[in-house]
C-alpha positions as CSV (number, residue, x, y, z in Angstrom):
1,M,-102.4,-147.3,58.8
2,S,-101.4,-143.8,60.1
3,G,-98.2,-142.6,58.4
4,T,-98.2,-145.4,55.8
5,K,-98.2,-144.5,52.1
6,N,-99.7,-146.4,49.3
7,R,-97.5,-146.8,46.2
8,Q,-99.4,-147.0,43.0
9,L,-98.4,-147.6,39.4
10,I,-100.3,-145.4,37.0
11,L,-100.7,-146.1,33.3
12,K,-99.2,-142.8,32.1
13,E,-100.2,-143.1,28.5
14,I,-101.7,-145.7,26.2
15,P,-98.9,-147.3,24.1
16,K,-99.1,-146.7,20.4
17,G,-96.6,-149.5,19.7
18,K,-94.6,-151.8,22.0
19,L,-95.2,-151.4,25.8
20,G,-92.2,-149.8,27.6
21,P,-91.4,-148.6,31.1
22,E,-92.0,-145.0,29.9
23,H,-95.7,-145.8,29.8
24,F,-96.0,-146.1,33.6
25,Q,-95.5,-143.8,36.5
26,L,-95.0,-144.6,40.2
27,R,-96.7,-142.3,42.6
28,E,-97.5,-142.3,46.3
29,S,-100.9,-141.5,47.9
30,D,-102.7,-142.0,51.2
31,V,-103.9,-145.5,52.0
32,P,-107.5,-145.6,51.0
33,K,-110.3,-145.9,53.6
34,P,-112.8,-148.6,53.0
35,G,-116.4,-147.5,52.6
36,T,-119.6,-149.3,53.3
37,G,-119.4,-152.9,52.2
38,E,-115.7,-152.5,51.4
39,V,-112.5,-154.0,52.9
40,L,-108.9,-152.8,52.9
41,V,-106.6,-155.3,51.2
42,K,-102.8,-155.3,51.5
43,V,-101.6,-156.7,48.2
44,R,-99.0,-159.5,48.6
45,Y,-98.6,-160.9,45.0
46,I,-99.7,-159.4,41.7
47,S,-100.5,-161.8,38.8
48,I,-98.8,-160.8,35.6
49,D,-100.8,-161.8,32.6
50,A,-100.8,-161.1,28.8
51,A,-104.4,-159.8,29.3
52,N,-102.9,-156.8,31.2
53,R,-101.7,-155.6,27.9
54,A,-105.0,-156.4,26.1
55,W,-106.9,-154.2,28.6
56,M,-105.0,-151.2,27.3
57,Q,-106.5,-151.7,23.9
58,G,-110.2,-151.6,24.9
59,T,-113.0,-153.2,26.8
60,T,-112.8,-157.0,27.1
61,Y,-114.4,-159.0,29.9
62,R,-113.5,-155.9,32.1
63,A,-113.5,-152.2,31.4
64,A,-110.5,-150.8,29.4
65,V,-107.6,-149.3,31.3
66,K,-107.3,-145.6,30.4
67,A,-104.4,-143.2,30.6
68,G,-104.2,-141.9,34.2
69,D,-105.8,-145.0,35.7
70,I,-104.1,-147.2,38.4
71,M,-102.9,-150.1,36.3
72,A,-105.4,-152.9,36.6
73,G,-104.3,-156.4,37.7
74,Y,-105.5,-159.4,39.7
75,S,-103.8,-159.9,43.0
76,L,-103.5,-162.2,46.1
77,G,-103.9,-160.0,49.1
78,E,-104.6,-160.0,52.9
79,V,-107.5,-158.3,54.6
80,V,-106.2,-155.7,57.0
81,E,-109.5,-153.8,57.7
82,P,-112.7,-156.0,57.1
83,G,-115.1,-153.1,57.9
84,D,-118.7,-154.2,58.1
85,T,-118.3,-157.2,55.9
86,K,-118.2,-161.0,56.6
87,L,-114.5,-161.2,55.8
88,K,-112.0,-161.2,58.7
89,K,-108.7,-159.6,59.3
90,G,-106.0,-161.9,58.0
91,D,-108.2,-163.6,55.4
92,L,-106.5,-164.2,52.1
93,V,-108.5,-162.9,49.1
94,F,-108.2,-162.7,45.3
95,G,-109.5,-159.9,43.2
96,D,-108.8,-157.0,40.8
97,C,-106.9,-154.8,43.3
98,G,-104.6,-153.1,40.8
99,W,-100.9,-152.4,40.8
100,Q,-100.6,-150.9,44.3
101,D,-99.7,-151.7,47.9
102,Y,-103.3,-151.3,49.3
103,A,-106.7,-151.4,47.7
104,A,-110.2,-150.7,49.1
105,R,-112.5,-153.2,47.3
106,P,-116.1,-154.2,47.7
107,A,-116.2,-157.5,49.6
108,T,-118.6,-158.9,47.0
109,E,-115.8,-158.6,44.3
110,L,-113.2,-160.5,46.3
111,N,-112.9,-164.3,46.6
112,R,-111.8,-165.7,49.9
113,L,-109.0,-168.2,49.5
114,P,-108.0,-171.2,51.6
115,G,-104.8,-171.2,53.6
116,L,-102.2,-173.4,52.0
117,E,-98.5,-173.5,51.3
118,P,-96.9,-172.3,49.2
119,V,-99.4,-169.4,49.1
120,T,-98.2,-168.6,45.5
121,H,-100.0,-171.7,44.2
122,L,-103.2,-169.8,44.8
123,L,-102.2,-167.5,41.9
124,S,-100.8,-170.2,39.7
125,V,-102.0,-173.8,39.6
126,Y,-105.0,-173.3,41.9
127,G,-105.8,-169.8,40.6
128,I,-107.0,-168.4,37.3
129,T,-104.0,-169.9,35.5
130,G,-104.8,-173.5,36.5
131,L,-108.5,-173.1,36.2
132,T,-108.2,-171.6,32.7
133,A,-106.1,-174.5,31.6
134,Y,-108.5,-177.0,33.3
135,F,-111.7,-175.7,31.9
136,G,-110.4,-174.8,28.5
137,L,-109.1,-178.3,27.9
138,T,-111.6,-180.5,29.7
139,E,-114.8,-178.6,28.8
140,I,-114.0,-177.2,25.3
141,G,-111.3,-179.5,24.2
142,A,-113.0,-182.7,25.6
143,P,-109.8,-184.7,25.2
144,K,-109.9,-188.5,24.5
145,S,-107.0,-190.8,25.1
146,G,-104.8,-191.1,22.0
147,E,-105.8,-187.7,20.5
148,T,-103.2,-185.2,19.5
149,L,-103.2,-181.9,21.5
150,V,-101.2,-178.9,20.3
151,I,-100.6,-175.9,22.6
152,S,-99.1,-172.5,21.7
153,A,-97.2,-170.4,24.3
154,A,-96.7,-173.9,25.9
155,A,-94.1,-172.8,28.3
156,G,-96.2,-170.0,29.7
157,A,-98.5,-170.1,32.7
158,V,-101.7,-171.6,31.2
159,G,-100.0,-173.5,28.4
160,S,-97.7,-175.5,30.7
161,V,-100.5,-176.6,32.9
162,A,-102.8,-177.4,30.0
163,G,-100.2,-179.6,28.4
164,Q,-99.8,-181.6,31.6
165,I,-103.5,-182.0,32.0
166,G,-103.5,-183.3,28.4
167,K,-101.0,-186.0,29.4
168,V,-103.2,-186.9,32.4
169,K,-106.0,-187.4,29.9
170,G,-103.9,-189.7,27.6
171,C,-103.2,-187.2,24.8
172,R,-100.1,-186.9,22.6
173,V,-99.0,-183.4,23.5
174,V,-97.1,-181.0,21.2
175,G,-96.0,-177.7,22.6
176,I,-95.1,-174.6,20.6
177,T,-92.7,-172.2,22.3
178,G,-90.0,-169.7,21.5
179,S,-86.6,-171.1,22.6
180,D,-84.6,-174.3,22.8
181,E,-84.4,-173.9,26.5
182,K,-88.2,-173.9,26.8
183,C,-88.5,-176.8,24.4
184,A,-86.1,-178.8,26.6
185,W,-88.1,-177.9,29.7
186,L,-91.4,-179.0,28.1
187,T,-90.2,-182.4,27.0
188,G,-87.7,-183.1,29.8
189,E,-89.5,-182.0,32.9
190,L,-93.2,-181.6,32.0
191,G,-93.5,-184.8,29.8
192,F,-94.6,-183.2,26.5
193,D,-94.1,-185.6,23.6
194,V,-92.7,-183.0,21.2
195,A,-91.8,-179.3,21.5
196,I,-91.4,-176.9,18.5
197,N,-89.4,-173.7,18.6
198,Y,-91.4,-171.5,16.2
199,K,-88.6,-169.0,16.0
200,T,-86.1,-171.4,14.4
201,E,-88.3,-174.0,12.8
202,N,-90.8,-173.8,9.9
203,I,-94.0,-174.1,11.8
204,H,-95.9,-175.8,9.0
205,E,-93.2,-178.5,8.5
206,A,-92.6,-178.9,12.2
207,L,-96.3,-179.5,12.8
208,Q,-96.6,-182.1,10.0
209,K,-93.6,-184.0,11.5
210,A,-94.8,-183.7,15.1
211,C,-98.5,-184.6,14.3
212,P,-98.5,-187.5,11.7
213,D,-102.1,-188.2,12.6
214,K,-102.9,-184.4,12.3
215,I,-104.4,-182.3,15.2
216,D,-107.5,-183.1,17.2
217,I,-107.3,-180.3,19.8
218,Y,-105.6,-176.9,19.6
219,F,-105.2,-174.8,22.8
220,D,-104.6,-171.4,21.3
221,N,-102.9,-168.7,23.3
222,V,-101.4,-166.6,20.5
223,G,-103.7,-166.4,17.4
224,G,-102.0,-165.1,14.3
225,E,-99.8,-167.2,12.0
226,I,-99.6,-170.1,14.4
227,L,-103.4,-170.4,14.5
228,E,-103.4,-170.4,10.7
229,A,-100.8,-173.1,10.5
230,V,-102.7,-175.3,12.9
231,L,-106.0,-174.8,11.1
232,F,-104.7,-176.4,7.9
233,Q,-103.6,-179.5,9.8
234,T,-106.7,-180.0,12.1
235,N,-108.6,-183.2,11.8
236,T,-112.3,-183.5,11.1
237,N,-114.3,-182.7,14.2
238,G,-111.3,-181.0,15.7
239,R,-111.7,-178.5,18.6
240,I,-109.9,-175.2,18.8
241,I,-109.8,-173.6,22.3
242,C,-109.5,-169.8,22.0
243,C,-107.9,-168.7,25.2
244,G,-105.8,-165.7,24.1
245,A,-104.2,-163.9,21.1
246,V,-101.0,-162.5,22.6
247,S,-99.5,-162.1,19.1
248,G,-101.8,-159.1,18.6
249,Y,-101.6,-157.6,22.1
250,D,-98.3,-155.7,22.0
251,G,-97.6,-153.3,19.2
252,E,-99.6,-152.4,16.1
253,L,-102.8,-154.3,15.7
254,P,-102.6,-156.9,12.9
255,T,-104.3,-155.8,9.6
256,K,-105.0,-159.3,8.5
257,G,-106.2,-162.4,10.3
258,P,-105.5,-166.1,9.7
259,R,-106.5,-167.2,6.2
260,G,-108.9,-170.1,5.5
261,I,-111.0,-170.1,8.6
262,P,-114.5,-170.1,7.1
263,G,-113.8,-172.9,4.6
264,L,-111.8,-175.1,6.9
265,L,-114.3,-174.8,9.8
266,V,-117.1,-175.9,7.5
267,V,-115.3,-178.7,5.5
268,N,-113.7,-180.2,8.6
269,R,-116.6,-179.5,11.0
270,I,-114.2,-177.8,13.4
271,T,-115.4,-176.3,16.6
272,M,-113.8,-173.0,17.6
273,R,-114.8,-171.6,20.9
274,G,-113.7,-168.8,23.1
275,F,-114.2,-168.7,26.9
276,I,-113.3,-167.0,30.2
277,V,-112.8,-168.9,33.3
278,S,-115.8,-167.4,35.2
279,D,-118.1,-169.2,32.7
280,F,-117.5,-172.3,34.9
281,L,-117.8,-170.7,38.3
282,E,-120.1,-173.4,39.7
283,R,-117.5,-176.1,39.0
284,F,-114.5,-174.5,40.6
285,T,-114.6,-176.8,43.6
286,K,-114.3,-180.0,41.4
287,A,-111.5,-178.3,39.4
288,F,-109.6,-177.5,42.6
289,Q,-109.9,-181.0,43.8
290,D,-108.6,-182.5,40.5
291,L,-105.7,-180.1,40.3
292,A,-104.7,-180.7,43.9
293,E,-104.7,-184.4,43.3
294,W,-102.6,-184.1,40.2
295,V,-100.1,-181.8,42.0
296,A,-99.9,-184.2,45.0
297,T,-99.2,-187.2,42.8
298,G,-96.7,-185.4,40.6
299,K,-98.8,-185.5,37.5
300,I,-98.6,-181.7,37.4
301,K,-95.3,-179.9,38.2
302,V,-95.7,-176.3,39.1
303,R,-93.2,-173.7,37.9
304,E,-93.5,-170.1,39.2
305,D,-91.5,-167.1,38.0
306,I,-91.5,-164.6,40.9
307,L,-90.1,-161.1,40.7
308,E,-89.8,-158.9,43.8
309,G,-90.9,-155.3,44.2
310,L,-93.9,-153.3,43.1
311,E,-91.6,-151.0,41.2
312,N,-90.6,-153.9,39.0
313,T,-94.2,-154.7,37.9
314,P,-94.0,-152.9,34.6
315,Q,-90.8,-154.7,33.6
316,A,-92.4,-158.0,34.7
317,L,-95.2,-157.5,32.2
318,I,-92.9,-156.2,29.4
319,G,-90.7,-159.3,29.9
320,L,-93.7,-161.6,29.8
321,L,-94.8,-160.1,26.5
322,N,-91.3,-160.8,25.2
323,G,-91.4,-164.4,26.3
324,E,-89.0,-164.2,29.3
325,N,-91.0,-166.4,31.7
326,L,-91.2,-170.1,32.3
327,G,-94.5,-170.9,34.0
328,K,-96.6,-168.5,36.0
329,R,-95.1,-165.0,36.4
330,M,-96.0,-162.8,39.4
331,V,-94.6,-160.0,41.5
332,K,-94.1,-160.2,45.2
333,V,-95.2,-156.9,46.7
334,A,-95.2,-157.8,50.5
């Protein structure tokens, strides 16, 4: 790697309001040398997720990102120096490699990936995106044929896959999204039964119309006012899958939460459960097999939103938080 430089995107400061390009700084450093038990990874694709923004607010399922840190992010990369580990040069791996060209990471913190084409599917439908949708819906939602499933951020990475799995399971699927274009994509290409544009429709009235038998399962990616609206229309023994709360990630933290949660949970015996995908690590193989079968048979259509260039990673995240993407957003680095 002599003469090669490692470009890195640094979180220059913690945003006090909306995230902007001014909060990042691009710098160059030497390519790191892997230590004992580490491998050198060349980053090929960076996953862009709403969680990237949440990490700036404090500790979640990983340590918080602080001012001056290399911006954290999960990536698909290629092993270029395996060192003393069991990985081999050329292996594809997934891990928290940060927003940079090269990363030295402990081999124990990387997952070796199978070789398949297109390789980007390893970050989308077969990666954390697809697995999150799969386990959230099948394990927590426990869908039954004929039930009504509502999904927020339905045109995003996780939501679009979760809705299609819901159709596989025989649900009536209602997607909530933020534009007429996205609504048309959900119903026209992905097979959702109804799509609601929350920016132009009254969410309470739209849900009543779309869900005449009320709501059995809600896959929540946004929290906030939409969660509140769904709660008031959830059936007895309904299930709420708490996957994300993007409405509170970017900007000032909300001072009030959804109203009515304690009483509605008790009276309607609603289950409300959060999760992260690693809770189901021992079942990844079965999930991959199911997802691969559904993709092969056309029951799941994969949409990927790929931007190019490490320098464009900040704008990719800012755009995602503003609802620009259809499907899984990622940045091609190399």
